[in-house]
N, C-alpha and C positions, 0 to 999 in steps of 0.2 A: 297655675299654680309654674315657677322656673321647673325643667329639670332635673336642678342644683336639689329644687328644696323635692319633690313628688321622690325622688329614687337619690337617697339624700348618704352621702359616704365616708358622713365625719356626724360626730357628737351636734356638733357644732348646728349640721344644717337638720335633721332631721327633729331636739328639741324646738326648731322653727319649726317644722312642717306638723309638729303636733302641736303647739305653738293655736299654728291659724286652724287644727282640725276645731277648739279646741271657739275657736270664738266665734267658729262659721257654721258651723255643723247644726243642728236641727236635733237629730238623732240625740235625748237624754243620754239615752245609756253607751255609744259610741266619745260623750262627752265626760259620765262621768267613770268611761274604761280608760279616758288620755289623763286624765285628771289623777288613777292612781298609781297608775304606771309610770306618771311623770315623778311624784312622789317617793314612788320603791325606791326607783333611779335616783332622785336624787339625794337616799339614806346613804346609798353606796358606797363605798369609798372600791372605787371598782377607775385605770387608769387605762385607753384602754388606747391596744397598740396594733388592730390590728388598719391591715385595707387592706377595700376592697376592690376587687381585680372588674377587669373589662365588666360588664353592664351587674355588675354584682350593687346593695347600697342593703340601708339597715334601716329596720318596720322594729314599733314594739309590739309588744303583744302581754295582752290581763283577759284571763277570763276566770271570774271563780273563786282571785286570788290569785292567783300564778300566774307568774311573768316572768318575761324574759328578753333580752335583748337579740337582734337576729340578723343574721345576715342572708339574706333572697337573692336570686337569679329573675334579674327580669329577661321574658323573652317574647317573642314577637307575638306569640300571640297570648301566652301567662307567664304569670312571675311565679314561682317555686322555691322553696323554705333550703335554704340550704342548712345551719345549726342553728343554736346558736350561741348566744358568745355569756353571757351570765342569763342565769337563772336563779330562783326561786324553787324551780321541780326539778326531780326526776321524766325528761324521756328518749323516745327516739330519734329525735336531735341532739342530744347533747357530744360532744364530742369531746377529744386532745384540746379544743380550744375553749371548751365549756367552759365557765367558771359559775360552782356550785355556789349561790348560797342561801343564808334563813328556813331552814330544814328543816 
């Protein structure tokens, strides 16, 4: 998987990454979460306008019907979450950039 897909900086590459996970993952639970996130995201009327900085990338999150589009920092040893951009739940990662929907 190339770096643009592995660490997507735009929605198109994030969706490509998720499709690759759906097609190639063996863990059925992970596939189900990615599909649920994709279904949730496509129903949102969200205009993505954040520009990822150096070492930032987008990531999808799904757990117990909690969904979010997140910004992560890619570090030398570990990747860590910065904040949510779009979510349907409140969390400590919500900031002024976060749009909360479907609560």
